[in-house]
Biopython code that builds the backbone (N, CA, C, O; Angstrom):
import numpy as np
from Bio.PDB.StructureBuilder import StructureBuilder

atoms = [
    (1, "MET", "N", (6.449, -13.386, 23.542)),
    (1, "MET", "CA", (7.053, -11.981, 23.312)),
    (1, "MET", "C", (5.919, -10.968, 23.015)),
    (1, "MET", "O", (5.057, -11.238, 22.178)),
    (2, "ALA", "N", (5.920, -9.856, 23.671)),
    (2, "ALA", "CA", (4.957, -8.780, 23.488)),
    (2, "ALA", "C", (5.129, -8.089, 22.119)),
    (2, "ALA", "O", (6.233, -8.031, 21.577)),
    (3, "THR", "N", (4.082, -7.598, 21.605)),
    (3, "THR", "CA", (4.178, -6.912, 20.313)),
    (3, "THR", "C", (3.935, -5.478, 20.421)),
    (3, "THR", "O", (3.094, -5.063, 21.218)),
    (4, "THR", "N", (4.629, -4.666, 19.657)),
    (4, "THR", "CA", (4.374, -3.223, 19.545)),
    (4, "THR", "C", (3.909, -2.982, 18.136)),
    (4, "THR", "O", (4.524, -3.452, 17.179)),
    (5, "LYS", "N", (2.793, -2.229, 18.003)),
    (5, "LYS", "CA", (2.268, -1.864, 16.711)),
    (5, "LYS", "C", (2.488, -0.322, 16.513)),
    (5, "LYS", "O", (2.114, 0.481, 17.367)),
    (6, "ILE", "N", (3.066, 0.031, 15.435)),
    (6, "ILE", "CA", (3.227, 1.508, 15.103)),
    (6, "ILE", "C", (2.462, 1.792, 13.840)),
    (6, "ILE", "O", (2.658, 1.194, 12.782)),
    (7, "THR", "N", (1.492, 2.836, 14.040)),
    (7, "THR", "CA", (0.592, 3.127, 12.902)),
    (7, "THR", "C", (0.912, 4.726, 12.547)),
    (7, "THR", "O", (0.730, 5.624, 13.370)),
    (8, "VAL", "N", (1.371, 4.924, 11.315)),
    (8, "VAL", "CA", (1.511, 6.284, 10.882)),
    (8, "VAL", "C", (0.186, 6.691, 10.320)),
    (8, "VAL", "O", (-0.252, 6.143, 9.308)),
    (9, "ASN", "N", (-0.485, 7.667, 10.967)),
    (9, "ASN", "CA", (-1.740, 8.133, 10.595)),
    (9, "ASN", "C", (-1.678, 9.238, 9.611)),
    (9, "ASN", "O", (-0.842, 10.133, 9.740)),
    (10, "SER", "N", (-2.566, 9.216, 8.587)),
    (10, "SER", "CA", (-2.720, 10.286, 7.607)),
    (10, "SER", "C", (-2.952, 11.581, 8.337)),
    (10, "SER", "O", (-3.713, 11.591, 9.305)),
    (11, "ASN", "N", (-2.330, 12.697, 7.923)),
    (11, "ASN", "CA", (-2.609, 13.985, 8.453)),
    (11, "ASN", "C", (-2.580, 14.041, 10.078)),
    (11, "ASN", "O", (-3.371, 14.724, 10.729)),
    (12, "GLY", "N", (-1.641, 13.295, 10.596)),
    (12, "GLY", "CA", (-1.635, 13.277, 12.086)),
    (12, "GLY", "C", (-0.464, 12.571, 12.755)),
    (12, "GLY", "O", (0.662, 12.601, 12.258)),
    (13, "SER", "N", (-0.713, 12.010, 13.757)),
    (13, "SER", "CA", (0.317, 11.395, 14.695)),
    (13, "SER", "C", (0.862, 10.038, 14.249)),
    (13, "SER", "O", (0.476, 9.468, 13.229)),
    (14, "ILE", "N", (1.737, 9.587, 15.043)),
    (14, "ILE", "CA", (2.172, 8.176, 14.972)),
    (14, "ILE", "C", (1.628, 7.564, 16.275)),
    (14, "ILE", "O", (1.880, 8.058, 17.374)),
    (15, "LYS", "N", (0.866, 6.459, 16.101)),
    (15, "LYS", "CA", (0.241, 5.782, 17.213)),
    (15, "LYS", "C", (1.057, 4.509, 17.576)),
    (15, "LYS", "O", (1.321, 3.637, 16.749)),
    (16, "LEU", "N", (1.444, 4.473, 18.912)),
    (16, "LEU", "CA", (2.116, 3.274, 19.373)),
    (16, "LEU", "C", (1.180, 2.534, 20.264)),
    (16, "LEU", "O", (0.529, 3.095, 21.146)),
    (17, "GLU", "N", (1.130, 1.224, 20.001)),
    (17, "GLU", "CA", (0.198, 0.305, 20.789)),
    (17, "GLU", "C", (1.040, -0.962, 21.230)),
    (17, "GLU", "O", (1.876, -1.473, 20.483)),
    (18, "GLY", "N", (0.768, -1.407, 22.440)),
    (18, "GLY", "CA", (1.277, -2.646, 22.911)),
    (18, "GLY", "C", (2.285, -2.388, 24.057)),
    (18, "GLY", "O", (2.058, -1.584, 24.961)),
    (19, "ASP", "N", (3.378, -3.100, 23.959)),
    (19, "ASP", "CA", (4.423, -3.072, 24.946)),
    (19, "ASP", "C", (5.596, -2.295, 24.565)),
    (19, "ASP", "O", (6.431, -2.825, 23.832)),
    (20, "PHE", "N", (5.770, -0.991, 25.013)),
    (20, "PHE", "CA", (6.883, -0.266, 24.614)),
    (20, "PHE", "C", (7.325, 0.712, 25.814)),
    (20, "PHE", "O", (6.654, 0.849, 26.837)),
    (21, "GLU", "N", (8.454, 1.328, 25.576)),
    (21, "GLU", "CA", (8.968, 2.222, 26.571)),
    (21, "GLU", "C", (9.405, 3.413, 25.668)),
    (21, "GLU", "O", (9.870, 3.204, 24.547)),
    (22, "ILE", "N", (9.245, 4.693, 26.184)),
    (22, "ILE", "CA", (9.679, 5.879, 25.415)),
    (22, "ILE", "C", (10.680, 6.555, 26.373)),
    (22, "ILE", "O", (10.362, 6.846, 27.526)),
    (23, "ILE", "N", (11.840, 6.782, 25.882)),
    (23, "ILE", "CA", (12.866, 7.434, 26.684)),
    (23, "ILE", "C", (13.384, 8.740, 26.031)),
    (23, "ILE", "O", (13.370, 8.857, 24.806)),
    (24, "ASP", "N", (13.823, 9.682, 26.810)),
    (24, "ASP", "CA", (14.423, 10.928, 26.272)),
    (24, "ASP", "C", (15.897, 10.702, 25.907)),
    (24, "ASP", "O", (16.421, 9.608, 26.118)),
    (25, "ARG", "N", (16.569, 11.725, 25.361)),
    (25, "ARG", "CA", (17.837, 11.598, 24.862)),
    (25, "ARG", "C", (18.889, 11.191, 25.897)),
    (25, "ARG", "O", (19.991, 10.753, 25.568)),
    (26, "ASN", "N", (18.474, 11.365, 27.231)),
    (26, "ASN", "CA", (19.393, 11.025, 28.266)),
    (26, "ASN", "C", (19.180, 9.623, 28.759)),
    (26, "ASN", "O", (19.882, 9.182, 29.669)),
    (27, "GLY", "N", (18.261, 8.925, 28.207)),
    (27, "GLY", "CA", (17.902, 7.529, 28.584)),
    (27, "GLY", "C", (16.863, 7.590, 29.761)),
    (27, "GLY", "O", (16.682, 6.574, 30.433)),
    (28, "THR", "N", (16.222, 8.666, 30.014)),
    (28, "THR", "CA", (15.297, 8.685, 31.167)),
    (28, "THR", "C", (13.838, 8.486, 30.534)),
    (28, "THR", "O", (13.375, 9.201, 29.645)),
    (29, "PRO", "N", (13.175, 7.374, 31.149)),
    (29, "PRO", "CA", (11.880, 7.066, 30.582)),
    (29, "PRO", "C", (10.768, 8.047, 30.971)),
    (29, "PRO", "O", (10.731, 8.582, 32.079)),
    (30, "TYR", "N", (9.860, 8.257, 30.001)),
    (30, "TYR", "CA", (8.664, 9.066, 30.250)),
    (30, "TYR", "C", (7.685, 8.223, 31.106)),
    (30, "TYR", "O", (7.558, 7.018, 30.886)),
    (31, "GLY", "N", (7.024, 8.829, 32.037)),
    (31, "GLY", "CA", (6.089, 8.148, 32.823)),
    (31, "GLY", "C", (4.798, 8.104, 32.061)),
    (31, "GLY", "O", (4.158, 9.138, 31.875)),
    (32, "LEU", "N", (4.377, 6.887, 31.595)),
    (32, "LEU", "CA", (3.259, 6.730, 30.722)),
    (32, "LEU", "C", (2.036, 6.400, 31.478)),
    (32, "LEU", "O", (1.009, 6.197, 30.831)),
    (33, "GLY", "N", (2.014, 6.322, 32.754)),
    (33, "GLY", "CA", (0.828, 6.110, 33.600)),
    (33, "GLY", "C", (0.117, 4.800, 33.237)),
    (33, "GLY", "O", (-1.104, 4.716, 33.370)),
    (34, "GLY", "N", (0.840, 3.794, 32.789)),
    (34, "GLY", "CA", (0.193, 2.556, 32.498)),
    (34, "GLY", "C", (-0.431, 2.390, 31.138)),
    (34, "GLY", "O", (-1.042, 1.374, 30.808)),
    (35, "ARG", "N", (-0.234, 3.507, 30.315)),
    (35, "ARG", "CA", (-0.855, 3.453, 29.000)),
    (35, "ARG", "C", (-0.300, 2.382, 28.055)),
    (35, "ARG", "O", (0.907, 2.138, 28.067)),
    (36, "GLU", "N", (-1.111, 1.758, 27.265)),
    (36, "GLU", "CA", (-0.643, 0.780, 26.289)),
    (36, "GLU", "C", (-0.868, 1.405, 24.870)),
    (36, "GLU", "O", (-0.549, 0.737, 23.887)),
    (37, "ILE", "N", (-1.383, 2.612, 24.724)),
    (37, "ILE", "CA", (-1.543, 3.370, 23.498)),
    (37, "ILE", "C", (-1.246, 4.816, 23.716)),
    (37, "ILE", "O", (-1.832, 5.469, 24.579)),
    (38, "VAL", "N", (-0.376, 5.287, 22.967)),
    (38, "VAL", "CA", (0.005, 6.794, 22.958)),
    (38, "VAL", "C", (0.161, 7.272, 21.485)),
    (38, "VAL", "O", (0.434, 6.488, 20.576)),
    (39, "SER", "N", (-0.019, 8.533, 21.313)),
    (39, "SER", "CA", (0.283, 9.152, 19.965)),
    (39, "SER", "C", (1.355, 10.043, 20.085)),
    (39, "SER", "O", (1.388, 10.834, 21.028)),
    (40, "ILE", "N", (2.306, 10.003, 19.168)),
    (40, "ILE", "CA", (3.512, 10.827, 19.066)),
    (40, "ILE", "C", (3.317, 11.902, 18.028)),
    (40, "ILE", "O", (2.866, 11.626, 16.916)),
    (41, "CYS", "N", (3.641, 13.084, 18.368)),
    (41, "CYS", "CA", (3.450, 14.242, 17.449)),
    (41, "CYS", "C", (4.469, 14.114, 16.233)),
    (41, "CYS", "O", (5.623, 13.718, 16.399)),
    (42, "ARG", "N", (3.975, 14.463, 15.066)),
    (42, "ARG", "CA", (4.757, 14.482, 13.909)),
    (42, "ARG", "C", (4.931, 15.864, 13.297)),
    (42, "ARG", "O", (5.857, 16.146, 12.536)),
    (43, "CYS", "N", (3.927, 16.749, 13.700)),
    (43, "CYS", "CA", (3.842, 18.152, 13.056)),
    (43, "CYS", "C", (4.638, 19.259, 13.773)),
    (43, "CYS", "O", (4.925, 20.319, 13.219)),
    (44, "GLY", "N", (4.969, 18.958, 15.008)),
    (44, "GLY", "CA", (5.809, 19.939, 15.804)),
    (44, "GLY", "C", (4.902, 21.003, 16.446)),
    (44, "GLY", "O", (5.446, 21.934, 17.040)),
    (45, "ARG", "N", (3.624, 20.942, 16.378)),
    (45, "ARG", "CA", (2.696, 21.945, 16.862)),
    (45, "ARG", "C", (2.273, 21.703, 18.322)),
    (45, "ARG", "O", (1.811, 22.609, 19.015)),
    (46, "SER", "N", (2.454, 20.416, 18.770)),
    (46, "SER", "CA", (1.880, 20.046, 20.105)),
    (46, "SER", "C", (2.583, 20.797, 21.132)),
    (46, "SER", "O", (3.769, 21.112, 21.033)),
    (47, "GLN", "N", (1.754, 21.111, 22.230)),
    (47, "GLN", "CA", (2.213, 21.750, 23.430)),
    (47, "GLN", "C", (2.667, 20.661, 24.459)),
    (47, "GLN", "O", (3.138, 20.954, 25.557)),
    (48, "ASN", "N", (2.492, 19.421, 24.028)),
    (48, "ASN", "CA", (2.804, 18.276, 24.926)),
    (48, "ASN", "C", (3.744, 17.308, 24.277)),
    (48, "ASN", "O", (3.653, 16.088, 24.418)),
    (49, "LYS", "N", (4.753, 17.985, 23.479)),
    (49, "LYS", "CA", (5.744, 17.043, 22.808)),
    (49, "LYS", "C", (6.521, 16.278, 23.745)),
    (49, "LYS", "O", (6.904, 16.804, 24.790)),
    (50, "PRO", "N", (6.802, 15.015, 23.449)),
    (50, "PRO", "CA", (6.680, 14.429, 22.189)),
    (50, "PRO", "C", (5.292, 13.853, 21.792)),
    (50, "PRO", "O", (5.075, 13.335, 20.696)),
    (51, "PHE", "N", (4.355, 13.992, 22.802)),
    (51, "PHE", "CA", (3.037, 13.447, 22.540)),
    (51, "PHE", "C", (2.092, 14.378, 21.781)),
    (51, "PHE", "O", (2.206, 15.597, 21.909)),
    (52, "CYS", "N", (1.183, 13.844, 21.015)),
    (52, "CYS", "CA", (0.221, 14.600, 20.233)),
    (52, "CYS", "C", (-0.887, 15.065, 21.115)),
    (52, "CYS", "O", (-1.418, 14.343, 21.959)),
    (53, "ASP", "N", (-1.232, 16.385, 20.865)),
    (53, "ASP", "CA", (-2.377, 17.006, 21.526)),
    (53, "ASP", "C", (-3.488, 17.391, 20.530)),
    (53, "ASP", "O", (-4.435, 18.068, 20.930)),
    (54, "GLY", "N", (-3.407, 16.975, 19.214)),
    (54, "GLY", "CA", (-4.337, 17.261, 18.288)),
    (54, "GLY", "C", (-4.179, 18.645, 17.546)),
    (54, "GLY", "O", (-4.990, 19.015, 16.697)),
    (55, "SER", "N", (-3.117, 19.357, 17.911)),
    (55, "SER", "CA", (-2.815, 20.598, 17.333)),
    (55, "SER", "C", (-2.632, 20.616, 15.763)),
    (55, "SER", "O", (-2.787, 21.635, 15.091)),
    (56, "HIS", "N", (-2.309, 19.465, 15.285)),
    (56, "HIS", "CA", (-2.134, 19.287, 13.745)),
    (56, "HIS", "C", (-3.346, 19.520, 12.937)),
    (56, "HIS", "O", (-3.267, 19.872, 11.760)),
    (57, "LYS", "N", (-4.466, 19.330, 13.547)),
    (57, "LYS", "CA", (-5.730, 19.415, 12.757)),
    (57, "LYS", "C", (-5.791, 20.639, 11.896)),
    (57, "LYS", "O", (-5.719, 21.757, 12.406)),
    (58, "GLY", "N", (-5.919, 20.461, 10.613)),
    (58, "GLY", "CA", (-5.966, 21.599, 9.642)),
    (58, "GLY", "C", (-4.578, 22.294, 9.328)),
    (58, "GLY", "O", (-4.512, 23.307, 8.630)),
    (59, "HIS", "N", (-3.576, 21.736, 9.839)),
    (59, "HIS", "CA", (-2.197, 22.356, 9.692)),
    (59, "HIS", "C", (-1.114, 21.441, 9.237)),
    (59, "HIS", "O", (0.041, 21.839, 9.084)),
    (60, "PHE", "N", (-1.496, 20.195, 9.017)),
    (60, "PHE", "CA", (-0.442, 19.149, 8.676)),
    (60, "PHE", "C", (-1.108, 18.163, 7.678)),
    (60, "PHE", "O", (-2.160, 17.579, 7.938)),
    (61, "GLU", "N", (-0.466, 18.031, 6.597)),
    (61, "GLU", "CA", (-0.955, 17.110, 5.638)),
    (61, "GLU", "C", (0.125, 16.038, 5.190)),
    (61, "GLU", "O", (1.201, 16.385, 4.703)),
    (62, "HIS", "N", (-0.187, 14.877, 5.361)),
    (62, "HIS", "CA", (0.621, 13.714, 4.819)),
    (62, "HIS", "C", (-0.239, 12.512, 4.631)),
    (62, "HIS", "O", (-0.900, 12.043, 5.557)),
    (63, "ASP", "N", (-0.226, 11.995, 3.374)),
    (63, "ASP", "CA", (-1.007, 10.840, 3.113)),
    (63, "ASP", "C", (-0.082, 9.604, 3.522)),
    (63, "ASP", "O", (0.908, 9.299, 2.856)),
    (64, "ALA", "N", (-0.458, 8.960, 4.597)),
    (64, "ALA", "CA", (0.309, 7.829, 5.090)),
    (64, "ALA", "C", (-0.023, 6.563, 4.317)),
    (64, "ALA", "O", (-0.977, 5.861, 4.651)),
    (65, "THR", "N", (0.709, 6.287, 3.354)),
    (65, "THR", "CA", (0.567, 5.138, 2.537)),
    (65, "THR", "C", (1.935, 4.329, 2.511)),
    (65, "THR", "O", (2.981, 4.889, 2.184)),
    (66, "ALA", "N", (1.890, 3.124, 2.834)),
    (66, "ALA", "CA", (3.123, 2.258, 2.896)),
    (66, "ALA", "C", (3.789, 2.131, 1.645)),
    (66, "ALA", "O", (3.140, 2.162, 0.599)),
    (67, "PHE", "N", (5.107, 1.981, 1.656)),
    (67, "PHE", "CA", (5.957, 1.733, 0.459)),
    (67, "PHE", "C", (7.189, 0.941, 0.971)),
    (67, "PHE", "O", (7.483, 0.876, 2.164)),
    (68, "ASP", "N", (7.883, 0.345, -0.024)),
    (68, "ASP", "CA", (9.103, -0.375, 0.331)),
    (68, "ASP", "C", (10.314, 0.471, 0.239)),
    (68, "ASP", "O", (10.477, 1.242, -0.707)),
    (69, "LEU", "N", (11.140, 0.346, 1.176)),
    (69, "LEU", "CA", (12.431, 1.161, 1.125)),
    (69, "LEU", "C", (13.280, 0.393, 0.145)),
    (69, "LEU", "O", (13.053, -0.788, -0.117)),
    (70, "PRO", "N", (14.300, 1.112, -0.411)),
    (70, "PRO", "CA", (15.298, 0.380, -1.275)),
    (70, "PRO", "C", (16.145, -0.504, -0.473)),
    (70, "PRO", "O", (16.189, -0.383, 0.751)),
    (71, "PRO", "N", (16.840, -1.413, -1.125)),
    (71, "PRO", "CA", (17.659, -2.325, -0.366)),
    (71, "PRO", "C", (18.736, -1.572, 0.511)),
    (71, "PRO", "O", (19.242, -0.522, 0.116)),
    (72, "LYS", "N", (19.046, -2.127, 1.661)),
    (72, "LYS", "CA", (20.003, -1.553, 2.553)),
    (72, "LYS", "C", (21.367, -1.539, 1.782)),
    (72, "LYS", "O", (21.743, -2.498, 1.108)),
    (73, "ALA", "N", (22.104, -0.338, 1.939)),
    (73, "ALA", "CA", (23.338, -0.270, 1.343)),
    (73, "ALA", "C", (24.368, -1.085, 2.092)),
    (73, "ALA", "O", (24.358, -1.130, 3.322)),
    (74, "GLU", "N", (25.248, -1.721, 1.365)),
    (74, "GLU", "CA", (26.285, -2.473, 1.999)),
    (74, "GLU", "C", (27.401, -1.515, 2.461)),
    (74, "GLU", "O", (27.684, -0.553, 1.747)),
    (75, "PRO", "N", (28.052, -1.734, 3.631)),
    (75, "PRO", "CA", (29.064, -0.882, 4.126)),
    (75, "PRO", "C", (30.312, -0.918, 3.141)),
    (75, "PRO", "O", (30.664, -1.971, 2.611)),
    (76, "LYS", "N", (30.936, 0.250, 2.935)),
    (76, "LYS", "CA", (32.082, 0.341, 2.114)),
    (76, "LYS", "C", (33.325, -0.220, 2.845)),
    (76, "LYS", "O", (33.536, 0.034, 4.031)),
    (77, "LYS", "N", (34.136, -0.988, 2.094)),
    (77, "LYS", "CA", (35.267, -1.678, 2.665)),
    (77, "LYS", "C", (36.473, -0.841, 2.367)),
    (77, "LYS", "O", (37.586, -1.205, 2.748)),
]
sb = StructureBuilder()
sb.init_structure("model")
sb.init_model(0)
sb.init_chain("A")
sb.init_seg("    ")
for serial, (resi, resn, name, xyz) in enumerate(atoms, 1):
    if name == "N":
        sb.init_residue(resn, " ", resi, " ")
    sb.init_atom(name, np.array(xyz, "f"), 0.0, 1.0, " ", f" {name:<3s}", serial, name[0])
structure = sb.get_structure()
C-alpha cells in the first residue's frame, strides 16, 4: 500500500508527498502532471489556489507544532 505524508509547515503551506489525488468540490481531479510532491496554500494569498505559490512569505504566521486532539465525541442517542 502506498503512503501519503502530510506536513504542516510553520509559516507556510501544507506539503503532500507520496500517492495522492486532489479533487475539486465536483469530484474532478486536478491534473498534477505526475508530481508526487505538491504544496497546498493555507494563507489564502496564492494566485494559484489551492496550490501554494509562496505569497505567504512575511504575511502568514503559524507555528506548526503537533498536539493531540481530544477524544472523539460519541454520537448522541
